[in-house]
PAZAPA-4460 file (N, C-alpha, C; in steps of 0.05 Angstrom, whole numbers, plus 32768, in hexadecimal, padded with zeros to 4 digits):
% residues 145
    n_x    n_y    n_z   ca_x   ca_y   ca_z    c_x    c_y    c_z   seq   type   mol
   8066   7FE4   6F52   8078   7FE0   6F66   807A   7FCE   6F75     1      X     A
   8092   7FBB   6F77   8096   7F9F   6F8F   808D   7FB2   6FAD     2      X     A
   8082   7F9D   6FB6   807A   7FA3   6FD6   8086   7F92   6FEB     3      X     A
   80A2   7F9B   6FF8   80B4   7F8E   7008   80AA   7F82   701F     4      X     A
   80B1   7F6D   702B   80AA   7F5F   7046   80AC   7F79   705D     5      X     A
   809B   7F7E   7071   80A3   7F93   707F   8094   7FB0   7079     6      X     A
   808C   7FAF   705F   807E   7FCC   7054   8069   7FDB   7060     7      X     A
   8057   7FC3   7071   8047   7FC4   707C   8049   7FD3   709C     8      X     A
   805F   7FCD   70A6   8067   7FCD   70BF   806B   7FB7   70CF     9      X     A
   805A   7FA1   70C9   8059   7F8A   70D7   8076   7F79   70C1    10      X     A
   807C   7F68   70D6   8099   7F58   70CA   80AB   7F66   70C0    11      X     A
   80AF   7F86   70CD   80C5   7F99   70C4   80DD   7F98   70D9    12      X     A
   80DD   7F7D   70E3   80FE   7F88   70F5   810D   7F84   70E6    13      X     A
   8113   7F7A   70D4   812C   7F7D   70BD   8132   7FA2   70AF    14      X     A
   811B   7FA6   70B6   8124   7FC4   70A5   8125   7FDE   70BB    15      X     A
   8132   7FF7   70B4   8140   800A   70C3   812E   801B   70BF    16      X     A
   8128   802A   70D7   8113   803B   70DF   811D   805F   70D5    17      X     A
   8109   8067   70BE   8110   8086   70B4   8116   8093   70CC    18      X     A
   811F   80AC   70C7   8124   80BD   70D6   8114   80D7   70D9    19      X     A
   8107   80E2   70EA   80F5   80F2   70E7   8102   810F   70EC    20      X     A
   811C   810F   70F8   8124   8127   70F1   8133   812D   70D1    21      X     A
   8138   8119   70C2   8149   811E   70B0   8126   8125   709E    22      X     A
   8110   811A   70A1   80FB   811E   708B   80EF   8137   7098    23      X     A
   80F1   8142   70AE   80F2   8162   70B5   8100   8173   70A3    24      X     A
   8118   816F   70A6   812C   817E   709E   8123   817B   7079    25      X     A
   8120   816C   706B   8120   816A   7054   80FE   817C   704E    26      X     A
   80EC   8178   705F   80D5   818C   705C   80DA   81A2   705D    27      X     A
   80E9   81A8   706E   80F0   81C7   7077   8104   81D3   7063    28      X     A
   810F   81C5   7054   811D   81C9   703A   8107   81D1   7026    29      X     A
   80F8   81C0   701D   80E5   81C7   700B   80D5   81EC   7013    30      X     A
   80D1   81E5   7031   80BA   81FB   7032   80CC   8214   7030    31      X     A
   80EA   8210   7034   80FC   822E   7031   80FF   8236   7013    32      X     A
   8100   8220   7008   8108   8220   6FE4   80EF   822B   6FD6    33      X     A
   80E1   821B   6FDE   80C4   8220   6FCA   80B2   8243   6FD3    34      X     A
   80AA   8250   6FC2   809E   8267   6FCB   807B   8262   6FD2    35      X     A
   8079   8263   6FE6   805E   8263   6FE9   805A   824C   6FF5    36      X     A
   8068   8241   700C   806B   8227   7019   806C   822A   702F    37      X     A
   8064   8220   7038   805D   821F   705C   8057   8208   706A    38      X     A
   806E   81FE   707B   806A   81E0   708E   8050   81EE   70A2    39      X     A
   803C   81DB   70A2   8025   81DC   70B4   8029   81D2   70CF    40      X     A
   8034   81B4   70CA   8040   81A9   70E5   8044   8187   70DA    41      X     A
   804F   817E   70F1   805D   8160   70E3   8049   814C   70FA    42      X     A
   8040   813B   70EE   8037   8122   7106   8045   8107   7108    43      X     A
   8056   80FF   7115   8060   80E7   711B   8053   80D2   7136    44      X     A
   8045   80C1   7133   8032   80B4   713C   8043   8097   713A    45      X     A
   8054   808C   714F   8062   8076   714D   8055   8059   713D    46      X     A
   803C   8057   7144   8028   8043   713B   801E   8042   712A    47      X     A
   8028   8058   7111   801B   8060   70F1   8039   8051   70E5    48      X     A
   803A   804C   70CF   804B   8044   70C6   8059   8057   70AD    49      X     A
   8052   8071   70B1   8059   808A   70A1   805D   80A3   70B4    50      X     A
   806B   80B3   70B1   8072   80CD   70C4   8062   80E1   70A8    51      X     A
   805C   80F9   70B5   8046   8105   70A1   8051   812A   70AC    52      X     A
   804A   8133   7098   804B   814D   7095   8039   8162   7085    53      X     A
   8031   8171   708F   801E   817F   7082   8029   819E   707B    54      X     A
   8028   81A1   705F   8036   81B4   7057   8022   81C6   7043    55      X     A
   801B   81DF   7041   800C   81F4   7031   8024   8200   701E    56      X     A
   8021   81F2   7002   8026   81FB   6FF2   8016   8211   6FE0    57      X     A
   8017   822B   6FDC   8008   8239   6FC4   7FF4   8233   6FC9    58      X     A
   7FE7   8236   6FE8   7FCC   8234   6FF3   7FC1   8219   6FF3    59      X     A
   7FCC   8205   6FE9   7FC1   81E8   6FE9   7FCE   81DB   6FFB    60      X     A
   7FBF   81CA   700B   7FC4   81B7   7023   7FD7   819D   701D    61      X     A
   7FE9   819B   7021   7FF6   817B   7015   8005   816F   702B    62      X     A
   7FF6   815A   7033   800A   8144   7049   8021   813B   7032    63      X     A
   8036   8139   7043   804F   812B   703B   8050   8111   704E    64      X     A
   8053   80F7   703E   8057   80DD   7051   8071   80D7   7049    65      X     A
   807B   80D0   7066   808F   80C7   7060   8090   80A0   706B    66      X     A
   8096   8089   7061   8095   8075   7066   80A5   806E   7082    67      X     A
   809C   8066   7096   80AD   805D   70A9   80C9   8054   70AB    68      X     A
   80C4   8039   7096   80D8   8028   7094   80E3   8026   7079    69      X     A
   80D8   8034   7062   80E4   8032   704B   80EF   8051   7046    70      X     A
   8103   8057   7035   8106   8073   7029   80F1   8078   7014    71      X     A
   80D4   807A   7016   80C1   8080   7001   80B1   809B   700D    72      X     A
   80A8   80A9   6FFC   8098   80BF   7000   8084   80C4   6FEF    73      X     A
   8070   80C9   6FFD   8052   80D0   6FEB   804A   80ED   6FEF    74      X     A
   803A   80F9   6FE2   8025   810D   6FE1   8012   810A   6FDF    75      X     A
   7FFC   8118   6FF3   7FE3   810E   6FEF   7FD4   8125   7001    76      X     A
   7FBE   8129   6FF6   7FA7   8133   7002   7F90   8127   701D    77      X     A
   7F96   812D   7032   7F86   8125   7043   7F68   811F   703E    78      X     A
   7F61   8109   7039   7F42   8100   7035   7F2C   80FF   704E    79      X     A
   7F35   8101   7064   7F28   80F6   707F   7F39   80F4   7090    80      X     A
   7F39   80E7   709F   7F46   80E8   70B9   7F64   80D9   70B6    81      X     A
   7F5D   80BE   70A8   7F7A   80B2   70A1   7F74   80A6   7086    82      X     A
   7F65   80B7   7074   7F64   80AC   704F   7F72   80C1   7048    83      X     A
   7F81   80B6   7034   7F8E   80C7   7025   7F86   80C4   7000    84      X     A
   7F87   80E1   6FFA   7F87   80E1   6FD8   7FA4   80E2   6FCE    85      X     A
   7FB2   80D7   6FC2   7FCF   80D1   6FBB   7FD4   80E7   6F9C    86      X     A
   7FE8   80F6   6F9D   7FEE   810A   6F91   7FFF   8108   6F7D    87      X     A
   8003   8112   6F6D   8025   810A   6F61   802E   812E   6F5D    88      X     A
   804A   812B   6F63   8058   814D   6F70   8076   8146   6F61    89      X     A
   807D   8141   6F4E   8095   8140   6F40   80A9   815A   6F47    90      X     A
   809E   816D   6F46   80AF   8187   6F4B   80BA   8184   6F67    91      X     A
   80AD   8177   6F76   80B4   8179   6F93   80C9   8160   6F9E    92      X     A
   80D3   814B   6F8C   80DF   813E   6F8B   80FD   8141   6F94    93      X     A
   8103   8159   6F93   811F   815F   6F91   8123   8164   6FAE    94      X     A
   8110   816B   6FC2   8117   8171   6FD7   8112   8154   6FED    95      X     A
   8117   8141   6FE0   8119   812A   6FEF   812B   8112   6FE6    96      X     A
   8143   811D   6FE9   8160   8109   6FDA   815C   80ED   6FE4    97      X     A
   816B   80DD   6FD9   816C   80C2   6FE9   814E   80B2   6FF3    98      X     A
   813D   80C7   6FE6   811D   80B2   6FE8   8111   80AF   6FD2    99      X     A
   80FD   80A0   6FCC   80F2   8099   6FB4   80D1   80A8   6FB9   100      X     A
   80CF   80B7   6FA8   80BA   80C7   6FAC   80A7   80B5   6F96   101      X     A
   808C   80AD   6FA3   8078   809A   6F97   8066   80AF   6F8B   102      X     A
   805C   80A9   6F73   8045   80B8   6F62   802F   80A9   6F5E   103      X     A
   801A   80BF   6F65   7FFD   80B2   6F6C   7FF5   8097   6F5C   104      X     A
   7FFC   809B   6F42   7FF5   807F   6F31   8000   806C   6F40   105      X     A
   8014   806B   6F48   8021   8049   6F50   801A   8045   6F6F   106      X     A
   800D   805A   6F80   8002   805D   6F9A   7FEB   8050   6F92   107      X     A
   7FDC   8056   6F83   7FC0   804E   6F77   7FB6   802D   6F6D   108      X     A
   7FD1   8029   6F61   7FCE   800B   6F52   7FCD   7FFA   6F6D   109      X     A
   7FB0   7FEE   6F61   7FA4   7FD2   6F67   7FBC   7FC6   6F78   110      X     A
   7FB7   7FBB   6F91   7FC9   7FA4   6F9B   7FCF   7F89   6F8C   111      X     A
   7FAD   7F7E   6F88   7FB2   7F65   6F7A   7FB7   7F6E   6F5D   112      X     A
   7FC1   7F7B   6F54   7FC6   7F7D   6F35   7FE4   7F64   6F2C   113      X     A
   7FF6   7F70   6F49   8012   7F65   6F42   8018   7F51   6F64   114      X     A
   8000   7F47   6F6D   7FFD   7F38   6F7F   8019   7F2C   6F82   115      X     A
   8019   7F12   6F71   8037   7F04   6F71   8052   7F10   6F75   116      X     A
   8055   7F2F   6F70   806C   7F39   6F6C   8077   7F49   6F86   117      X     A
   8062   7F43   6FA7   8064   7F51   6FB8   8071   7F38   6FCA   118      X     A
   807F   7F43   6FE0   808C   7F2A   6FE6   8086   7F33   700A   119      X     A
   8068   7F34   700D   805F   7F3F   7025   8063   7F24   7034   120      X     A
   8064   7F23   704C   805E   7F10   705B   8038   7F0A   7066   121      X     A
   803C   7EEE   706D   8023   7EE8   706D   8012   7EF4   7083   122      X     A
   801E   7EFA   7091   8010   7F0C   70A6   800C   7F2E   70A0   123      X     A
   801B   7F38   708F   8014   7F51   707B   7FF8   7F47   7072   124      X     A
   7FF9   7F30   705A   7FDA   7F2F   7052   7FCF   7F2C   705F   125      X     A
   7FCA   7F25   7077   7FB1   7F1C   7085   7FA8   7F3C   7096   126      X     A
   7FBA   7F49   7097   7FB3   7F66   709F   7FAB   7F70   7083   127      X     A
   7FB1   7F75   7069   7FAD   7F81   7054   7F89   7F74   7052   128      X     A
   7F8C   7F5A   7052   7F6B   7F4D   704A   7F56   7F5C   7064   129      X     A
   7F61   7F5C   707E   7F4B   7F6C   7097   7F46   7F7E   7096   130      X     A
   7F61   7F92   708E   7F5A   7FB3   708B   7F4A   7FB8   706F   131      X     A
   7F4E   7FA7   705B   7F3E   7FA6   7039   7F53   7FBE   7032   132      X     A
   7F6A   7FBB   702F   7F7C   7FC8   7020   7F77   7FBE   700B   133      X     A
   7F7A   7FD6   6FF4   7F72   7FCC   6FDB   7F95   7FD4   6FCB   134      X     A
   7F99   7FF4   6FCB   7FB1   7FFA   6FB5   7FC8   7FF2   6FC5   135      X     A
   7FE0   7FF5   6FC3   8000   7FF9   6FC1   7FF7   8012   6FDA   136      X     A
   7FED   802D   6FD9   7FF1   803E   6FE2   7FDD   803B   7003   137      X     A
   7FCD   8027   6FFC   7FBE   8027   7017   7FD0   8011   702E   138      X     A
   7FDC   7FFA   701D   7FF1   7FED   702C   8010   7FFE   7032   139      X     A
   8013   800F   702A   802C   8022   7030   802A   8035   703F   140      X     A
   8014   803E   7040   800D   8057   7058   7FF0   8055   705F   141      X     A
   7FF1   803E   7074   7FD5   803B   7082   7FDC   8043   70A3   142      X     A
   7FC5   8041   70B4   7FC2   8044   70C9   7FBA   8032   70D9   143      X     A
   7FBD   8010   70D3   7FBC   8003   70E2   7FB9   7FF9   70FB   144      X     A
   7FA7   7FF6   710C   7FAF   7FED   712D   7FC0   7FD7   7130   145      X     A
***
């Protein structure tokens, strides 16, 4: 997967911010369509590069992440305060039309694998090095200060 300039939230002036209400609507549609699914809460912290929904699906807590600047969705389990273990949930993709649902294998790919493919700015590469981000998921769904 190619990371484009601005995906980190830095140098993102050319990108259009995604709509939190639309994200909430999609998550509520998932919860009303899937048996034994409940929306627990939403988190929208403007300084984060993603919006977040915590949903209980068949007794399992799943965090749904929506990138703030790109139409990307990821599914994860929270591994600490701001650390995610990405999940693949292909059965849930249909609830997020006009969004690209990313698989765990893609998000866990090492950033250095295709470094020349990415078109990130110098400032973005500097922040990636500073925060020691290693995977595509680390770069796309981070909470850098």
